Phi, psi and omega in degrees: 000139180270145177263138177260137176260133178260044180267131175242139180255129178252136176286150180227160178281173180293337178276355181097002179279158182276138178274135182284159184301319180298318176295323177299312181297313178304311180299317177293323176297316179299318180295320178298317180298318178298316179294322175297319177298315179298317179299316179299317178298315178296321179292319179297315177300317181295316183293324178293316180298318178297318178293321177299318180297316179297320179292321177299313180300316182296316178297319180295317180296319177294321178298316178299314177299317179296319180295317180299316181297318176294322177297314181298316183297314183294319178298316177297320177299323177292334182274347182302320178297329174294316178298318178301319180298314176303309181300319179295316180296319180282342181282339176279084188304322183295311181290319183296325178294330182278347181290144178310129184300328179291317181293316179303314183298317177299316180295317181293324176298315179300313178301315180296322176297313179301312183294322178298319178296310180297321177294325177294339177270002177102006179283137176232134179261137177219169182107083182239149175299137179094346176292151174292135177292126180234113185296343176285335184243341184239146173246117181282120177255000179180170177235151173234126182290143177216154174262341183283116181291340179287335181270347182303129184065024172256162181277127183265327180207147178251115177276327180206128180296156177257158181226138174240147173237109188065240179254359180260142179277122176279318180208129177289155177284136179264119193225161170251134190248140169292135172230128183288132179249000000 
């Protein structure tokens, strides 16, 4: 059996006097208010830290995406001369026709693999004969006179294809444009 102690501790003032029950309650209520205020400050600080962390994660993710995009764009730009070489080799119809058919098929297959990969990353090739000349997408390197008004400001010849990545132009198409004389 346990013994109960009927000992009560009474608070006292610094002078040794006993504090009344009303004063005790008032003192405890003041302490509760202090603790609630402190709790609110800690909660507010914790919520701010949590929001700052979420913002940091979002910013870091955006930076990673931006860096990946810049890397891909830079890598694709480095591959453009290779694409140009394929296009130049295949555009010489006379020489290309003389190449062994099995070898030509293999080279065309490799070119198609390369282009499919680049197109999957957002690369678009542009610059075709007959397209309307657009100074934002085409660089005129010459003019060809024409009497046909329908051909005026249309592309007569493509010296070098243009490339876009998404909506940005990596390189304009270098073209010769028909000009009505």
